[in-house]
N, C-alpha and C positions, 0 to 999 in steps of 0.2 A: 684571767685573763689572761690556747687558745691559743720549714727549715729557719708564733707565737708565735714553731712554732718559726732556717734563713728568719726568725720571726715573728716569730710571729707572728720573723715571718709569723705566720698563725701560730702564737702564742706558745713557741714551745717556751714564746717560747718563750719564744716565748717571753713567753712567755715571756712567749713569751712568749717573745714576746716579753711569764709575761712575764710585772714578771720583769720588767725589762726595760724600765724607762732610761733612756741614755742622753738625751739632749732634747733641745727645744722642739717645740712644732713648727711646721710650715704652714703656718696657720691660713694663709691663703683668703678669700673671699669667696664661700658658697652661696650660689643663689637660690634663692627658694625654688620650688616647683613652679611650675608654670600654672597659674589658678584656673585656667581654663581647661586645659588639657589634662594637666598632673603628669605628663610625659617627660620634664626634664628633673633627673635625681642625682642630688650630691652624694657622694659615698667616701666615707674616710676610710684611708688605707695606711699601711705603712712599708708598701715596696710599690709605689706608684710606677717607678722606671720599668717593672719589670713587663717583657713582651706579652706574657698571656693578657696582662689587662687592656691592650690593645685589642686583640681577637675578640676579648669580651665587649668591649665596646662598641665593635664592630658589629658583634650579633646583636647587641642590644639595638644600636641605630637601625638595624635590618627589622627590628620588631616595632618601632616607631618610638623607642625611648631614647632620649639623650642623656647620657652619663657623663657626669662632672666629677672626676676623680680630686679628692683632698689628700694630700699627703702628709704624713705626721710621723715625724723622727721620735718623739716623747710617746709613751705609750701611754701616760697618764692623761693626755688631751682627746683621745679620739669620742672618750663616751660624755665627758661634759659637754663637747661640741656638738655631739648629738640630742643631748638631754635638752642642751638651750636653742634647738632649733636650726643651729649653723649648718648640720648635715642632714640627711632623711635616713639614710642607712649608715653602717660601719662595718667592715669586716677583717678583722686584725686578733681578735680574741678566741679563747676557749671559753668555755662555760663554767670553768672554776673562775678564771679571773672576772668575767662578768658576774657572777654570785658575789664574789668577794666585794666589787664596786658598789654594787647596789646597795648591800648591806652597810657598807663604810658609809656611803653617800645618801642613805634614804630614798634611792631612787628605784624606779620600776622599768627599765630597760628590759626587752625580751628579745630571744633567739627566734629568727623566723626562719632559717634555713641552714642546713649543716653543709659543711665543705669538705673537711679533711681531719684525720688524725694524723699527727708526725710522732713518730717513736721518739722515747726519751733514751739514748744510748749510756750504756757504760764501756769507757775505753781503758784499753792499758797499754803499757810498752812492754811489759816483762812478760806477761802471759797471754795465752791464746785462747783460753777459756776459763770460765768462773770458776771450775773445778781445780785449776791449778793455784788460784789464789790460796795463800796458807793461813792456818788457824792463827789469828790474831793478826792478821796483814791489816793494812791502814786503804781505807775508800774514802775518797775526799766527795763530799755534794754539795751543791747550791745551798745557802743558807736562807734564801729568801721561801717565806712560807708556801707560795705555790710549786714551785718546784722543790723544794726541801719534802715535800708531803709524797709528790709524785717519784721521786729517786729513792724514797724508801721502799714505796712499794716495789718500784723496779728490783730493788736488792732484795726484798723479798721473793718475789718472781725468780730470781735468779739463786735462790736456795742460801744468800749470805746471811741474813735476818729473819726473825719472825717478830711481826709486830703486834701488840694487844690487840683482841678482837680481829684479825685478820687485816687491820689498818684501813684507812680510808683517806680522802682528800685532805684531810687535816691533821693526820699525823705528824708527830716530831720525835726526834731523836729519843725523849723519855719515853716514846711508847714501844721502844726494843726491848722484846722480853728475852729472846736471845739472838745469838751471832756468832759466827765463827770469825768475823772482821770488826774492826773498831771502825766506826763512822767518824770523818771529819766533816762538819760544815764549814763552808768558805763563802766569801763572796763570789757568785758565779761566775764573774770574768776572772776569778783565780783558779778556776777549776782546772782548766785546760794547762795552766802555768806552774800548778802543783804535779801533773802528772808524771813526770819523771821521779819524783821522791816518794811517791806512794805507788801501793800495788794496782790500782783501778782508779778511774774518776767517773763520775757522770756529769757530762760536758753537753749544754745546749748546743744545738747544731750550728748557731753563729759562731760559737766561740770555738767549735769544733772546726770549722771552715778556717778562721782565721789563724788556729795552730795548726793546721796542715795535718790534722790527725786523720788517719785512711779507715777505709772501709776494712782493711786485715785488722786494724788495731781495736775496732768495736767487736766486743767481745760477749755482749748481751745488749737487748732492750725489751721495754715492754711491748705486748701484745696487743696491738690497737684495736683489735675484736674484743680484748676481754671487759668484762664489767668494770673494772678497775680503770681502763681508760675511757672511760665514759664522759668523766668530766672532763677531758682534754679535747672533747670534739670544737674544733673550730666553728663559727658560725656567723652567718649574717644578722645582725641585730638592729632593731629599731626601737621608736618609741613604743609604749605600750597601746597607745591611742592609735598607733599604725598598723599594730599587727595582723591585721587582716586587709589591708591595704593589697588591692589586685596586683596592682604594677608593682610594690616593694616584692611580693611573693614571686612575681613572674623573673624578676631579677636575680633572688635569690635561686632560683631553680635553673636561670642560664649558666649557673656555676658548673652545671652539669652536662652542660652542651659537649658533645664529643670532641668538637674542634677545641674549645676552651681547655677540657680535661687534656688534652694532648700537649697543647700550650705550655697548660701546667709543668707536665710532666719535663718537658724540654727545659724548663726555667729554673724548676726545684727539684729535679729529681726523680727519683722512682722511690724512696722512702715512705712517702705520704699514702695513706690509705683514704681512698674516697669515701664519703659519709653521707647516707642520704636520709637519715631518722626523719620522720614526720614531725611537724610542727608541736603537736602535743607532747611529744615524747620529750623533744627539746627542751620544752618550758616545765614539764614536771621536773625533768633532773635539775634544772636550774633551781627552780624552787625548794628542791629537797636539798640542795647543796647549801641553800642561803638558811635555812631551818637549821640545818647541823652548825653552819656558824653562828647563828644566832645563841643557838643552845651552848655551843662550847664558850660563848662570851659572857654567859648568864652567869 
């Protein structure tokens, strides 16, 4: 679980959001959809104060749909709230986070629409490229399972390490076969604070923003269009029983209205890449991740 991620912002981010639980949820009271029209929909988000949601809400109203946003600051809460019927949709997580949640909780929440992928950056205050990082240099990465695996894939893409079998969204430091750097996992919140004492650090966007890390200090990031980034596509999520609800599918598609996308760019910047993978693809990817998680745990 998906700037994720500001995000998780949608999960960087993540993941985070995901990745990313920090405080208690602002619970709110989410009304159920109107039984006659089905046009009142409560959506759980982690950034309801962002202006782009106002643009989105106005667009939905123009289509006859009233959207009620329920804001959460604890990323552990939106999925249970959705599962329990307090929400009709949520949009805060990527597919990896969702798959982890489903397996851990024996749930079957499903993605019904893609939003965007937010690259996971490698920062350095000492070097201007990955090539400058010396043999035996130290690189700090987040130690939570979702971000740690993705960080390792970033380092591999940057030519700093090699992972067994090419790596995947469940890789750990034990899967490093070769590397010219020493990988140091720390709490995600400590990655930015350690950057001055190491050669480079993988830092989630929210922590990078708080630490005032700059674009010039970003020396590498994963390719949001690569296969390895697919588990980190953020998505609208519903209960399995509601996955074909036409109103919910309409709301998922509305995220890509040109005016909404433009407002998102203003609020979240240009680092994210919008995704429009079809629902079948999103769901197949999620099921595949869930199967991998179960196999790894067996």
